[in-house]
Every structure is written in structure tokens, then in C-alpha cells.
N, C-alpha and C positions, 0 to 999 in steps of 0.2 A: 255185476250188481252195483247199483248206485246207492250210497248211503243217503237216507232221507234228510238227515240234518244238514249234511253238506250241500245237498241239492237245494234245500230251502234257503240256506245262507247265500248261495250263489244267486238264486232268483231274486231275493230281497235286494242284494247289491246291484244287480243288473237293472232291475225295474226302477231303481232310484234315479236312473239316468235316461230312461225311455218311457214313452207314454202307453206302450202296449202291454197287454197281459202275457205273461210267460208261464207255461206249464211244463213240468217234467213228469213223464210217465215211465213206469217200470215195464219189464218185458211182458207182463200180464195185462197191460193197458190200464193199470190203476194209477191215478194221479198221486204222486208222492210229494210234489212241491208246486206251489202256485202263488201268483200275486193275489188272486181271489182265494183266500185260504179256506172258504166254505166248500170249495171244490175238491179239497184234498181228501183222498179216500174213495172218490167216485170213479166209475168205470168210463174209460174213453175208448169207444168202439173203434174209431178210425185208427188210433194209435196201435191198438192190438192187431187190427187187420194188416196194418203196414208191416208189422214184424212177421206175422204169420205168412204173408204173401211175398216177403223179401223185396219190398218196394223201396225205391230211393226217396220218395216223397209222397205225401198225401195232402192234397189241397181241398179244403172245404169252402166252396164258394158262398158268397153272401146271399145269393138269390136262389140257392138250392135247398132241398130238404135235408136236414141234418139229423142224425140219430140223437136220442135223448142224452143230455150231458155233453154234447159236442157243439162248439161254437165255430163260426167261420174263421179261417186262418190257414196257416201252413205248418205242417208237421214233418219233421225230418228224423231219421234214425240217428241215434248216438252210438258211436263205435269207440271201443277201447282195445287197443292191441289186436285189431282185426276182428273183434267180436262185437255184435250188436248188444248193447247193455240197457237200452231204453230208447225213449223218444222225447224230443223237445218240440213243443208247439208254441207258436206265437199267434195270438188272436188279433184279428183285424182284417181289413179289406185286402184281398190277395195281392194286387199289384204293389201295395204299400209295404207289406210285411215280409215279402219273399226274401229280399236282401237282408233284412234284419234277422230273419230266422236262420239264414246261413251263418251270419256273424255270431249269433248266440250259440249255435251248435259248435262252431270252431272254438269259441271261448270255453264252453263246457268240456269239450274233448281235451283241450289243453290243460284245463284244471284237473281232469281225471288222470291224465298222464303225470302231471306234477305230483298229485297226491299219491299215486302208486309208487313213484320213484322215492318219495319221502318215506313211505311205509317200508319199502324194501331196504332203505338205508337204516331205518330204525330197527328192523328185524335183524339186519346183518350186525348192527352194533350190539343188539341183545345177544345174538349167537356168539359174537366175539367175546363179550363179557363172560358168558357161560364157559366158553372155551378157555379163556385166560384164568378164570377162577379154578377150573378143574386142573389146569396145567401147572399153576404156580402155588396155589394155596391149599389144595386138598392133600392130606397126608397120603391117601391111597386113591389113585385114579386108575380105572380100567384102561389099559392101552388101546383096546379095540374101540372103546367109547371116545377116547381122545382123538384117535385117527378119524373117526366118523365126524366129530365136531369140527376138526380141522378142515375136512373136505367141505362140510356145509358152509364154512366161512370162506371157502375159496383158496385154502392153503393145501399144498401137496405135502402130506406128512412124511413122505419118503425122501424129500430133499435134505441134504446135510445142512445144518445151520449152527452158527456159533452165537452165543449171547454177546452183545456189545452194550456196555453200560456207560451212560454219560453222567458225569457229575456236574451239576449246574451251580454256579455261584450265586445267582439271583435271577429274578424274573419269573415269568409264568412257565411252568413245566409244559403246559399245553401249547404255548408259543414255540417252545423248542421241539415238541413232538411234531408240530406242523412243519417246522424247518427240516426236521429229519425226513419227513415224507416227501418234501419238495426237493431234496438234494439229488444230485445227478445220478448217484449209484444206488438209490433206493428203488426197489422193485415191488410189484404187487405181492410177491411171494415172501417178502420180508415182514415179519410179524413185529409190530412196534406197539409198546404199551408204556403207560406211566405206572410204575410199580409201587407197592406199599412202602418200599425203602426210600421213596422220594427221589428216585432216579428215573431218567428215561432209559428204557431198555429195548433193544432191537434184537430179535433172533434173525440174524443175517444169513441169507443163503450164501454158501461158499462154493467155489468150483470143485468138482469131484475129480481132482487131478490124479494122474497115474504116476507122475514123477515130480520131484521138487515139491512134495506135498506141503511141507511146513512153510517153505518160502512162498509158495503160491498163496497160502492162507494169510501169511504175514502181509503180503502186498494187498490182498483183498481188504484186510483190516485197516491198513494205513491209508489206502485210497478212499475207503468209505469215510473214515474220520476226516480226511482232507476235504471231501465233498461236503460234509456237514458244516465244517468251518466256513467254506465258501458260501454256502446258503445262509448261514447265520450273518455273515458280513453283508450279504445282499439285502437282508431284511432288517438290518441295524440291530442285531442281537449280539451280545458278547459271546465269543466262542466258549464252548464247554471247558471247564477247568481241567478235566481229565477224561480219558477213555480207558476202559479195561475190557478185555475179552475173556471168555471162558472156553472150556474145551468144546470141540465140535461134537454134535450129536446127530444121529440119523433116526432117532426114536424120540417122539414127543414126550414119552414117559420119563425121559432122562433130562429134560430141559431144566427142571427145577434144581437138581443137583448141580448142573452146569452153571446156572445163574448164581448159585451160592458161591461157587468157585470164583466166578468173575467179581462178585462183590468183595470176597476176601482179598483178591489181588488188587482191587480198587483201593481198599483201605490200607493195605500193607506195603504197597510198592510205590516208589517215589516218581516214576516216569509219568509224563503226561499221557503217553500212549503205552499202556502196559499190556503187552501181548502175552497170552497165556503160556505159550511154549517156553518163554524165557523164565518162567517162574514155576515150572512143573515140580522141580526138586523141593522148593520151599513149601509148595502147596501140599505135596504128599507127606512131607515131614510134619507139617502142622496137623495132619489127620491122625498122627500117632498119639495115643492116650498119654497124658503126663506121667502117670505112674510107671509106664514102660520106660520112659527116659530116665526117671530116677532110679529104677531098678538096675538099669544097665550101667549108669555112669556115676552115681553118687559116691560109691566107695572109691573108685579110681581117682575122682577129682579130689576127694578128701586126702588121699595118700599123696597126691601131687602137691597139694597145698602145704602138707606137713613135711615135705622132703627138705633136707638141709641144702639141696642143690639150688633151691630157688627161694626167693621171698615173694610177697604178693605182687610187687611191682614187676619183677622179672617174669613171673608167670603170666601176668597180664601182657607184657611185651611179647612173650613167646606166642601166646594165642593170637594176638593181633597180627603179628608178623606172618604166622602161618596162614591165617585167613586171607591176607592180601597176596601172599605167595601163591596160594591155590587159585585165587581169582586170576592171577597173571600166568596161569598154566605152568607153575613151578619154575618160572624164570627169575633167578635171583637178581638179575640186572634190572628188569622192569619193576620188580617188587621194591628194590632199593630206591629206585627213582620215585615211586609213589610214597614211600615212607620217609624219604629224605635222609637216608642213611647210606653208608658205603655198602657195596655188594658183599664184602667180606663179613659185615655185621649180620647180614641176613643168613649167610652160610654158618656163621658161628652160632646164631640162635637156633638154627635147625639142628646142628650137632648137639647143642645143649638139650633140645627137646627129645632127641633120640636117646641121649644118656638118661634123661629123666623117666621116660616112658618105656624105653625098650622098643620103640616103634620108629621106623624109617619112612617118613612120608614121601621122600624124594624117590626112593628105589621101589617102594611097594605101594601099588595103588589102593589095595584093600586097607592098608594101615593109614594111608592118606585120607580115605573116606571116613574111617573110624575117628580120626582126630578132628575132621571137619564136623562130624556129628557131635563129638564131645564138646568142642569149643563153642559150637552153635548153641548147644543146650545150656552151657554155663553163661554165655553172653545174654541169653534170653532172661536169665534170672539175676543179671548184674546191671544196675543202672549205668547207661553210657552217656557221656556228654554228647551234645549235638555235633561238636567238632573237636578234633584232636589236633593239638599243635605238635607237629613233628620237628625233627632236628633242623630242617631248613627254615623253620619259621612259617611255613605255608600251612594253613589249616587243611586238615584232611577230613572229609565228610564221609562217614561210613555209609555204605549202601546196603540194601537188602541182600545183594549178592554176597557182600562181605560177611554180614552178620544176620543170623536168622531172628530178626526182631519180630 
């Protein structure tokens, strides 16, 4: 079916460059667009017969008898995607208008194809918007409906995906979205959006590995980010300031929570490429309600602060030393190097911590984790300087792995 307004616009534009009359008829033989507008709405018997008889052309000679409402000229069927959708007629002497009629038909059919493709793109964008809204912004979405929307948008909902969030320093988010889609490792199954958080987000398909699962995912993440950096350089965009990934999901109904985790990692972790598995511990601890932390640790911390074995500075030293030691896999030598103190100082502080708490973090992993949670909880509620000057005079910058900030 040809839209009448679109057909008339085309006829008006085409007739501005040629001297012949052009008519467009629908499949019932009714003229829906014409240079001579008084003919619109009238019946064109020859056009209707052409369609009914499946003919390739209908020529009305100048010297023959024509049915009422039909003028001499050439009439040709219009096809769109293999189906006859109407007829175009060019009025005039047959030898003169035959070639013009074929040219006009080709132009109209090209216009129909272009308009169809544009509408399909608009419909897909509308479907994608509906899908993204249901996916990310509705509190409760039916998983069956989400999967149906995903398939209608061309996405396989069963593929495992991880959210990858890009933090942009400046420029147009849509320019970066275009760069993401043009990058070497972006596929048609990767769902990319500009979210309400002001970040570009991609739900990136990841390999369904049977071994080295985390390492394969890490490589997928880093390679994807590198490809985006390369594409940004190619189109003269500054590379994104940061990337962060969230947990992999194989169910669309869980994408929203996974994206929240990626945004938490983005804002809390210092690395430019913040991979989710490197921050699982902190992410899970963050989900514990504050009153639970206080219930478990406040009394113990108060007793430690009031103990005659330590003063405030020493307790602070013990906590920071323990956190670095744990990050260095309980190696006194490596911890001492980072802290700029002698190895024996690290050992002495751990002995003092044992004496103070009755916990041995070196020999007992459960007690080590309890102290990690304790000091992490307290450090979250104690303002920390951005850098600490250690004994060697070298600034030590605490990381999220050191302290649960």
C-alpha cells in the first residue's frame, strides 16, 4: 500500500523537472496522486486491469479509444519487496514517454524501499526504547515479557552478558555511543544504551567458557575496552576516563541489578579498567546494612580504643599495617617494603594486635578475615588523608583493596 501524501509529494517533486503528467494509482485502480489534481480519486480502468491481469505494462495509444478517465500514455506496475503495490502512469505520446515512465517507476520504487527501511529503523528504535525502559527503569518487569521484547529487537536473551559502563569526561554521549558501535569487538548482540546515569552502557556478550572462566571474561573486558579506545582515537574523541564491569547475567531480568553493581564499582574503585571480579568482596560487604556492622563491631572497637596496651596512633598503625599485610598475602617482607618499615616492625605490630584482641591473623584465616572486616568498618567511618607519609618518606596511597572506602 502506498501512502497518498507521500505519493503526491513525489509526483509534485518529479513533475517540477519534466513536462509530462504523472499519476499514481492504488491496487484498486483509484488515482491517489497526480499532477492534474482534479483527477485524484477517479477510477483508472487500465491501471486496474493491469494489476488484475498481472501484466508488465499497459500502453494507451493516442489514436485509440480510451475508457472514461484514461488518457494516452504508459502505465507500469509498482513493486515493493516482490509485491505489486500500485501503478504509475505517465501521460503523453507513447514513443516519447516510455523511457520516462520506466525512470519514474524506478525512482518511486527506490523511494518506497527507502521509506520502508526508515520506518523499520524507527520501529526498531521504538521497540528498543520500550525494551530498555522495561529492562532498566521498571521496578518489576515480567521476565517472559522482557525475553519477548529482546527477541523482537533482535537480541538473544539467553546469551550471557556483562554490563560495561563508560565514564566520559566531556563531549557528546551519542558520539561515544557511535564509537562504541563502530569498535572492532562490538557485535549486533551487544546491547548499547545511553543511561539515565549519564554513562554509556553496553551489555556485552561474553564467551560461555568451560574453563578459565574468570580469566576469559577479564580478557573479553580488557580487549573490548581497548577496541573502544582505538575507535575513539580514530574519530578524534578523547578516550573514556574509566570503564567498569558488573557481574555476568544470563537472564535479562537481572540486568538492572548487575548494572547497579557496575556503577558502584565505577564510583568506588580507582582503576581505569575496573573488572567486577576484582571487587566482589567489597561489593558484597557494601550490601550489608550499616546497623549490622555496628551491632557486630562497635563494642569490640570501643574496648580496643580504651585498652592501656594502645593509644589512638598505635591502634591506627596496627590497623593500617594489618590491612597492607593482608593485601600482601601475609608476607611481612612485602608489607614492610610497602610501609617503609623494617620487617621486624611488621611482626611486632602483629604480635601486639594478637595481644590486644586475642586474635592471630597470621595463623588463623577466620580471625584474619574478622580483623579485615573490623578495620574496614572502622576505616569507613574515619576520615583518611589522601596520602600517608611512611617512614621512608615515600607517599603511600591507600587503595580500595587496602581500605573499604
